[in-house]
C-alpha positions as a printed Julia matrix, in Angstrom:
317×3 Matrix{Float64}:
  96.14   69.57   91.8
  96.9    68.0    95.16
 100.52   67.35   94.18
 100.84   70.95   93.01
  99.56   72.29   96.35
 101.97   70.04   98.3
 104.89   71.18   96.11
 103.98   74.85   96.6
 103.78   74.38  100.41
 107.2    72.7   100.51
 108.68   75.5    98.43
 107.28   78.0   100.97
 109.41   76.63  103.82
 112.68   78.36  102.87
 110.68   81.52  102.09
 109.19   81.52  105.6
 112.63   81.0   107.22
 114.07   83.87  105.15
 111.1    85.98  106.1
 111.56   85.4   109.79
 115.3    86.23  109.54
 114.56   89.5   107.75
 111.99   90.56  110.28
 114.36   89.64  113.13
 117.3    91.48  111.55
 115.34   94.65  110.73
 114.59   95.36  114.38
 118.15   94.52  115.46
 119.58   96.96  112.86
 117.56   99.89  114.1
 120.05  102.58  115.32
 120.08  103.49  118.99
 120.54  101.83  122.36
 117.58   99.53  122.97
 118.6    99.0   126.57
 118.62  102.76  127.26
 115.2   102.96  125.55
 113.74  100.28  127.72
 115.26  101.72  130.9
 114.31  105.29  129.99
 111.72  105.42  132.75
 114.31  104.61  135.35
 116.64  107.53  134.58
 120.32  106.75  134.82
 120.98  103.14  134.19
 123.52  101.31  136.28
 125.61   98.39  134.94
 123.5    95.96  137.0
 120.28   97.32  135.59
 121.59   97.11  132.01
 122.69   93.55  132.52
 119.28   92.6   134.0
 117.48   94.15  131.03
 119.8    92.41  128.56
 119.14   89.04  130.28
 115.38   89.66  130.51
 115.07   90.27  126.77
 117.77   87.69  125.84
 119.88   90.47  124.39
 122.98   89.26  126.27
 123.33   86.38  123.79
 124.83   86.5   120.29
 122.57   87.19  117.29
 122.28   83.62  115.98
 121.35   82.36  119.49
 118.77   85.22  119.8
 117.31   84.18  116.45
 116.98   80.52  117.41
 115.39   81.4   120.73
 112.93   83.73  118.96
 112.02   80.97  116.5
 111.37   78.73  119.5
 108.99   81.32  120.89
 107.23   81.61  117.52
 106.73   77.86  117.47
 104.84   78.29  120.76
 102.91   81.27  119.28
 104.68   83.52  121.74
 105.42   86.92  120.14
 106.83   88.46  123.31
 105.47   91.24  125.51
 104.85   94.88  124.85
 107.46   97.16  126.42
 104.74   99.78  127.06
 101.75   97.85  128.39
 103.56   94.69  129.48
 100.78   92.64  127.89
 101.38   89.67  125.62
 101.72   90.78  121.99
  99.89   87.61  120.93
  96.87   88.6   123.0
  97.0    92.17  121.75
  97.04   91.03  118.12
  94.3    88.46  118.72
  91.8    91.27  119.14
  93.24   93.65  116.54
  94.11   91.26  113.68
  90.49   90.2   112.97
  89.59   93.87  112.55
  92.34   94.39  109.99
  91.49   91.14  108.22
  87.84   92.23  107.93
  88.9    95.6   106.51
  91.28   93.96  104.09
  88.77   91.37  102.83
  86.18   94.07  102.26
  88.75   96.21  100.43
  89.72   93.27   98.22
  86.06   92.61   97.54
  85.56   96.23   96.34
  88.86   95.93   94.43
  87.5    93.02   92.41
  83.78   94.01   92.31
  84.63   97.43   90.9
  87.7    96.68   88.74
  86.61   93.57   86.81
  83.12   94.62   85.7
  84.35   98.1    84.59
  87.29   96.48   82.8
  84.96   94.1    80.94
  82.57   96.88   79.94
  85.45   99.07   78.83
  86.83   96.27   76.64
  83.51   95.27   75.14
  82.61   98.85   74.43
  86.09   99.9    73.2
  86.5   103.51   72.09
  83.01  104.49   73.25
  81.9   106.91   75.97
  81.75  103.96   78.41
  85.32  103.0    77.62
  86.65  106.55   78.07
  84.72  106.91   81.37
  86.04  103.6    82.66
  89.62  104.49   81.78
  89.28  107.9    83.41
  87.96  106.31   86.62
  90.88  103.9    86.61
  93.48  106.62   86.16
  91.83  108.74   88.89
  91.73  105.79   91.27
  95.42  105.02   90.66
  96.5   108.68   90.99
  94.7   109.7    94.15
  96.36  108.64   97.42
  94.15  106.73   99.88
  94.76  109.24  102.71
  93.75  112.17  100.45
  90.54  110.43   99.38
  89.77  109.68  103.06
  90.38  113.23  104.23
  88.32  114.75  101.37
  85.46  112.38  102.04
  85.54  113.18  105.73
  85.44  116.89  105.01
  82.52  116.54  102.57
  80.67  114.06  104.73
  80.9   116.21  107.78
  79.42  119.14  105.88
  76.94  117.71  103.43
  76.18  114.05  104.27
  75.55  111.84  107.27
  77.86  109.02  106.29
  81.62  108.61  105.92
  82.47  110.46  109.16
  84.89  108.52  111.42
  82.85  106.93  114.29
  83.31  108.04  117.87
  83.21  104.44  119.06
  84.05  101.2   117.2
  81.42   98.4   117.09
  82.68   94.84  116.53
  81.11   92.59  113.91
  80.11   90.11  116.66
  78.36   92.85  118.68
  76.27   94.4   115.85
  77.03   93.17  112.29
  74.88   95.87  110.62
  76.45   98.73  112.6
  79.92   97.26  112.01
  79.4    97.14  108.25
  78.16  100.77  108.24
  81.43  101.74  109.96
  83.66   99.64  107.71
  82.18  100.0   104.22
  83.55  103.53  103.49
  87.14  102.82  104.74
  87.18   99.56  102.82
  85.89  101.26   99.69
  88.65  103.86   99.88
  91.24  101.24  100.57
  90.16   99.11   97.63
  89.72  101.99   95.2
  93.37  102.42   94.08
  93.74   98.64   93.53
  90.48   98.63   91.54
  92.04  101.01   89.04
  94.87   98.59   88.37
  92.54   95.64   88.12
  90.28   97.53   85.69
  93.19   98.38   83.35
  94.53   94.82   83.4
  91.09   93.32   82.83
  90.47   95.65   79.87
  93.82   94.8    78.29
  93.36   91.04   78.81
  89.8    91.05   77.54
  90.76   93.0    74.4
  93.5    90.41   73.66
  91.17   87.42   74.27
  88.32   88.9    72.22
  90.61   89.0    69.16
  91.39   85.26   69.38
  90.22   82.83   66.71
  88.13   80.69   69.13
  86.13   83.79   70.08
  85.33   84.44   66.44
  84.33   80.75   66.07
  82.03   80.98   69.06
  80.4    84.06   67.6
  80.02   82.32   64.2
  78.05   79.48   65.88
  75.41   81.99   66.83
  76.24   82.41   70.53
  75.1    85.69   72.1
  77.72   88.28   73.1
  76.87   87.56   76.74
  77.52   83.85   76.38
  80.76   84.49   74.5
  82.07   86.86   77.11
  81.1    84.86   80.23
  81.62   81.29   78.99
  84.64   81.7    76.74
  86.45   85.03   77.13
  86.26   85.8    80.86
  88.09   82.77   82.25
  91.08   83.18   79.95
  91.19   86.94   80.5
  91.26   86.45   84.26
  94.6    84.62   84.16
  96.78   87.78   84.13
  94.23   89.65   86.24
  94.64   87.2    89.12
  98.27   88.21   89.35
  97.49   91.88   89.72
  94.87   91.1    92.33
  97.53   89.26   94.29
  99.91   92.23   93.97
  97.21   94.51   95.41
  97.28   92.6    98.71
 100.55   94.27   99.98
  99.03   97.66   99.04
  95.97   96.81  101.1
  98.09   95.67  104.07
 100.14   98.88  103.87
  97.2   101.13  103.2
  95.31   99.78  106.21
  97.83  101.53  108.45
  96.75  104.92  107.14
  93.03  104.19  106.84
  92.76  102.75  110.32
  94.53  105.85  111.74
  92.22  108.23  109.8
  88.99  106.39  110.69
  90.01  105.43  114.25
  89.65  101.72  113.53
  91.27   99.67  116.32
  93.08   97.3   114.01
  96.67   96.16  113.62
  97.66   99.08  111.43
  96.72  101.72  114.0
  98.47   99.67  116.72
 101.53   99.59  114.45
 101.69  103.37  114.24
 101.35  103.84  117.99
 104.01  101.18  118.59
 106.45  102.89  116.26
 105.85  106.23  117.95
 106.48  104.57  121.36
 109.44  102.53  120.05
 107.77   99.31  121.21
 110.03   97.03  119.16
 108.47   93.62  120.14
 105.11   94.82  118.77
 106.66   96.3   115.65
 108.57   93.08  115.04
 105.42   90.97  115.51
 103.25   93.09  113.23
 105.96   93.06  110.5
 106.01   89.29  110.73
 102.2    88.88  110.65
 101.87   91.34  107.72
 104.54   89.53  105.75
 102.86   86.19  106.45
  99.56   87.52  105.15
 101.21   88.6   101.92
 103.03   85.29  101.52
  99.87   83.19  101.94
  97.91   85.58   99.71
 100.51   84.92   97.0
 100.07   81.18   97.56
  96.32   81.65   97.03
  97.06   83.52   93.78
  99.29   80.67   92.63
  96.52   78.12   93.33
  93.93   80.26   91.55
  96.31   80.71   88.58
  96.84   76.91   88.32
  93.08   76.39   88.43
  92.46   78.89   85.61
  95.46   77.56   83.6
  95.93   73.79   84.27
  99.17   73.74   82.31
 100.85   75.46   85.26
 100.31   72.39   87.45
 102.41   70.17   85.13
 105.21   72.59   84.27
């Protein structure tokens, strides 16, 4: 297992370099005059002012040199400075990234906690009312957009209930864990709902396939209870393809957090991303793109490790 982990980490190096280049190039390919954008508050821009701005942001150098200099800044954990506030992007993200990570982890928890049990029940109770209900829930979760669920829930909550309404002030988990969870549980549930539909469908399909295998019939013939057969023999093998779909839901959670944070006024990285795009604050946009991509890359690494644990043959292939 240790050799497999080391091999996966080594293979990630070219991926990370390619990732940094794509993030760097995306911002540089945005149409428009960045210098005029930066100098917009100064009105007409003289040649001297333009040259000073180019030098200040290292835009007077060629693209390969700019990329190398940017990699050097990344090695020092320096993501640049915001064009709007002038604050370090690293310090801005240090307060917002934990909020988004908390939301994402809770959403992934709901994704798994809802999808896998319903998928198992649907497979074990195939073609019964429970199966039809589970499949209907999965289709509904996949079909309904996150922002629509959030807006409907806010409208209903504001009229009939006392929960689900966006808070007027955000409370951090270190300040008051209970109050923080009350604020985050509904947004996380909405964010994880669509992914739970996919997990449920994959779990059901995988369980149905495993339950038809010869070793499952052998286990039943030995007198094992259905509970023991499902938990001890069927579930681990059925989870192998499910782990993949759970990993694929991470990008959806990262992207969906942008909308959910905006709707529920959560001061995370996604909400900051929207405001930075509106203000054309390209160092912040570039940094958030990079951090989001890194989260997805390392989540996929975690999926690979979980996959190899569930299926040891992967380690030796």
